[in-house]
C-alpha positions as CSV (number, residue, x, y, z in Angstrom):
1,M,2.7,-48.6,-49.1
2,S,0.2,-48.4,-51.9
3,A,-3.5,-49.2,-51.5
4,P,-4.6,-52.8,-52.3
5,V,-6.0,-53.4,-55.7
6,A,-9.0,-55.6,-56.1
7,S,-8.9,-59.1,-57.3
8,F,-11.7,-59.8,-59.8
9,T,-13.3,-62.5,-62.0
10,I,-14.1,-61.9,-65.6
11,I,-17.3,-63.9,-66.4
12,G,-17.9,-65.0,-69.9
13,R,-21.4,-63.6,-70.1
14,T,-22.6,-60.2,-71.2
15,P,-25.1,-58.1,-69.3
16,D,-27.9,-59.2,-71.7
17,G,-27.1,-62.9,-70.9
18,K,-25.2,-64.0,-74.0
19,S,-22.2,-66.3,-73.6
20,F,-18.9,-65.0,-74.8
21,R,-17.4,-66.8,-77.8
22,P,-15.2,-68.7,-78.7
23,S,-15.8,-71.2,-76.0
24,D,-12.1,-71.5,-75.1
25,W,-11.7,-67.7,-74.6
26,A,-10.7,-68.1,-70.9
27,D,-7.9,-70.6,-71.8
28,R,-6.7,-68.3,-74.6
29,L,-6.7,-65.2,-72.4
30,C,-4.8,-67.0,-69.6
31,G,-2.4,-68.4,-72.2
32,I,-1.1,-65.0,-73.0
33,M,-0.2,-64.6,-69.4
34,S,1.5,-68.0,-69.1
35,V,5.1,-69.1,-69.2
36,F,7.1,-72.1,-70.3
37,G,8.9,-73.8,-67.5
38,A,12.2,-75.6,-67.5
39,D,10.3,-78.8,-68.2
40,R,9.1,-77.1,-71.5
41,K,5.5,-77.2,-70.4
42,M,3.2,-74.2,-70.4
43,K,2.1,-73.1,-66.9
44,F,-0.6,-70.6,-66.2
45,S,0.3,-67.6,-64.1
46,P,-0.6,-67.9,-60.5
47,Y,-2.2,-64.5,-60.9
48,V,-4.5,-65.2,-63.9
49,R,-6.3,-68.5,-63.9
50,P,-9.2,-70.0,-66.0
51,G,-12.2,-71.4,-64.2
52,S,-15.9,-71.6,-64.3
53,T,-18.7,-70.2,-62.2
54,H,-21.2,-72.2,-60.2
55,V,-23.7,-72.0,-63.2
56,G,-21.1,-73.2,-65.7
57,D,-20.0,-69.9,-67.3
58,K,-16.3,-69.8,-68.3
59,C,-14.3,-67.2,-66.3
60,V,-10.9,-65.9,-65.6
61,Q,-9.8,-65.2,-62.0
62,V,-7.4,-62.3,-61.7
63,D,-5.4,-61.8,-58.5
64,G,-5.1,-58.1,-57.5
65,R,-1.4,-58.7,-56.7
66,L,-0.8,-58.7,-60.5
67,H,-1.3,-55.0,-60.5
68,H,1.8,-54.5,-58.3
69,L,3.9,-56.9,-60.5
70,E,2.7,-55.9,-64.0
71,P,0.2,-53.0,-63.9
72,L,-0.1,-53.0,-67.7
73,A,-1.2,-56.6,-67.7
74,Y,-3.8,-55.9,-65.0
75,K,-5.1,-53.0,-67.0
76,F,-5.2,-55.1,-70.2
77,L,-7.4,-57.7,-68.4
78,V,-9.8,-55.0,-67.1
79,N,-10.0,-53.4,-70.5
80,F,-10.5,-56.8,-72.2
81,A,-13.6,-57.4,-70.1
82,K,-14.9,-53.9,-70.7
83,D,-14.2,-53.9,-74.4
84,N,-16.1,-57.2,-74.8
85,E,-18.9,-56.1,-72.4
86,L,-18.2,-59.1,-70.1
87,L,-19.4,-59.2,-66.5
88,L,-16.8,-58.3,-63.8
89,E,-17.1,-59.5,-60.3
90,Y,-14.8,-57.7,-57.9
91,L,-13.7,-59.6,-54.8
92,D,-13.4,-57.8,-51.4
93,E,-10.1,-58.1,-49.5
94,S,-11.5,-60.8,-47.2
95,T,-12.6,-63.0,-50.1
96,A,-9.3,-62.4,-52.0
97,A,-7.2,-63.3,-49.0
98,A,-9.1,-66.6,-48.6
99,S,-8.4,-67.8,-52.1
């Protein structure tokens, strides 16, 4: 069995405090991981979901289980955050299991 991979949150703020633009970046990023259901409506992946932090920053929550299903998608999301100098908040296993 492979080691668990961390769940994490991409926060739409840079280390110097600037908000990431455009303002709908989280929805766009989650949109590339979404699918169209039988009802012809777009549905976000249960592993990549938009949200916001307690201070109102846009964010994307990434479930670590994505790594086991689609490792390249997981890596893409990590690299997106790094390339755009966005804050990453990794969740420990007890926090990830509760969500």
